[in-house]
C-alpha positions as CSV (number, residue, x, y, z in Angstrom):
1,X,10.1,-165.5,-45.7
2,X,11.8,-162.9,-46.8
3,X,11.3,-161.4,-49.9
4,X,13.9,-159.7,-52.1
5,X,13.4,-156.3,-53.7
6,X,15.7,-154.0,-56.4
7,X,17.9,-156.1,-58.8
8,X,21.6,-157.1,-58.2
9,X,24.1,-155.4,-59.5
10,X,24.6,-157.9,-62.4
11,X,21.5,-156.8,-64.1
12,X,22.2,-153.6,-63.6
13,X,25.6,-153.9,-65.1
14,X,24.4,-155.9,-68.4
15,X,20.7,-153.0,-68.5
16,X,23.1,-150.3,-68.8
17,X,25.5,-151.9,-71.3
18,X,23.1,-152.8,-73.5
19,X,21.3,-148.9,-73.2
20,X,24.6,-147.9,-73.9
21,X,24.9,-150.3,-77.2
22,X,21.3,-149.1,-78.6
23,X,22.0,-145.4,-77.7
24,X,25.2,-146.1,-79.6
25,X,23.6,-147.6,-82.5
26,X,21.0,-144.2,-82.7
27,X,23.7,-142.3,-82.4
28,X,25.8,-143.0,-85.4
29,X,22.7,-143.7,-88.0
30,X,21.8,-140.2,-86.8
31,X,25.5,-138.7,-87.5
32,X,25.5,-141.1,-90.7
33,X,22.3,-139.9,-92.4
34,X,23.5,-136.3,-90.9
35,X,26.5,-136.0,-92.9
36,X,24.2,-137.6,-96.0
37,X,21.6,-135.4,-96.0
38,X,23.2,-133.2,-98.7
39,X,23.9,-135.8,-101.6
40,X,19.8,-136.3,-102.5
41,X,19.6,-133.1,-103.5
42,X,23.2,-133.0,-105.7
43,X,21.3,-136.1,-107.3
44,X,18.7,-134.0,-108.1
45,X,20.0,-131.1,-109.2
46,X,22.5,-133.8,-111.9
47,X,19.8,-135.0,-112.5
48,X,17.8,-132.5,-113.7
49,X,20.5,-130.9,-114.8
50,X,21.2,-133.7,-117.5
51,X,18.1,-134.3,-117.9
52,X,17.6,-130.5,-119.2
53,X,20.5,-131.2,-121.4
54,X,19.4,-134.1,-122.7
55,X,15.7,-132.7,-123.4
56,X,17.1,-129.6,-125.4
57,X,19.4,-131.9,-127.6
58,X,16.1,-134.4,-128.4
59,X,14.6,-131.1,-129.9
60,X,17.4,-130.0,-132.0
61,X,16.8,-131.6,-135.2
62,X,19.0,-134.7,-136.6
63,X,22.0,-134.2,-138.8
64,X,22.3,-132.9,-142.3
65,X,18.7,-131.7,-142.0
66,X,18.9,-128.2,-141.0
67,X,21.6,-124.9,-140.8
68,X,21.8,-122.2,-137.8
69,X,23.4,-118.6,-138.0
70,X,26.0,-117.9,-135.4
71,X,24.3,-116.8,-132.5
72,X,25.6,-116.6,-128.9
73,X,25.7,-120.3,-127.1
74,X,24.2,-123.2,-127.3
75,X,21.3,-121.1,-130.1
76,X,23.6,-121.5,-133.0
77,X,23.6,-125.1,-132.6
78,X,22.4,-126.5,-136.0
79,X,21.8,-130.5,-135.4
80,X,22.4,-132.2,-132.5
81,X,26.0,-133.3,-134.0
82,X,26.7,-129.8,-133.4
83,X,26.7,-131.0,-129.2
84,X,29.5,-133.1,-129.5
85,X,32.3,-132.9,-127.2
86,X,30.2,-129.5,-125.7
87,X,31.6,-129.2,-122.2
88,X,30.8,-127.2,-119.5
89,X,32.6,-126.1,-116.2
90,X,29.6,-124.1,-114.6
91,X,25.9,-124.4,-116.6
92,X,24.8,-122.2,-118.5
93,X,21.5,-121.8,-120.1
94,X,21.0,-121.9,-123.9
95,X,21.9,-118.7,-124.6
96,X,25.2,-118.9,-122.9
97,X,24.7,-116.9,-119.5
98,X,25.4,-119.0,-116.3
99,X,22.4,-119.9,-114.0
100,X,22.6,-119.0,-110.7
101,X,23.6,-121.9,-108.2
102,X,25.4,-124.7,-110.7
103,X,28.8,-123.1,-111.2
104,X,29.6,-126.1,-109.2
105,X,28.4,-128.3,-111.4
106,X,29.8,-129.4,-114.9
107,X,28.9,-131.6,-118.1
108,X,30.4,-132.8,-121.2
109,X,28.3,-133.8,-124.1
110,X,29.8,-136.9,-126.4
111,X,27.1,-137.5,-129.4
112,X,28.8,-140.7,-132.0
113,X,26.7,-142.2,-135.2
114,X,25.7,-146.1,-133.4
115,X,24.0,-148.7,-134.7
116,X,20.8,-150.4,-133.3
117,X,18.7,-153.1,-134.2
118,X,17.8,-152.9,-138.2
119,X,19.0,-148.7,-138.2
120,X,22.7,-147.6,-138.9
121,X,25.0,-145.9,-137.7
122,X,24.5,-143.8,-140.4
123,X,20.9,-143.0,-139.4
124,X,21.2,-142.8,-135.5
125,X,23.2,-141.8,-132.3
126,X,23.9,-142.0,-129.3
127,X,23.6,-139.3,-127.0
128,X,25.7,-139.1,-123.3
129,X,25.3,-136.3,-121.1
130,X,27.2,-136.3,-118.2
131,X,27.2,-134.2,-115.4
132,X,29.7,-133.7,-112.1
133,X,28.4,-132.3,-109.0
134,X,30.6,-130.3,-106.3
135,X,32.1,-133.2,-105.0
136,X,33.1,-134.6,-108.0
137,X,29.4,-137.4,-108.1
138,X,29.2,-137.8,-111.7
139,X,25.6,-139.0,-113.0
140,X,25.1,-140.3,-117.4
141,X,22.1,-139.9,-119.5
142,X,21.9,-141.2,-122.5
143,X,19.1,-141.8,-125.7
144,X,19.5,-143.5,-128.9
145,X,17.4,-141.4,-131.5
146,X,17.1,-141.5,-135.3
147,X,15.7,-140.5,-138.4
148,X,13.3,-144.0,-138.7
């Protein structure tokens, strides 16, 4: 009685096809990850910019409660309402100096009276910061602030 050794041609073809499918899947996943590897950095920078601007605005006095002298950049803003309509093409600090590495980012800010749960619009403000990344990606953060 003779025993068979080795593989048949059909088994070899099936094994090669399966190996090709597995390697093709791995290759496509690898290239997809490589093409999107910069996105987390852009998203983190956008988030940091938005948080920084929102925090800067939240530290400002409410409208009608303070005045400031004319100074360069945003240091002369007297209240949160002064930020309404502010747009930046390239991110700058509060003194108006460009921040290195962020020249391809932009930001726009909206501050508007807004009522919320028993607080009238005359006492509340909606602050929205939208940051645009180098590839046109947009991130928006918003906060509500009141006198109460």
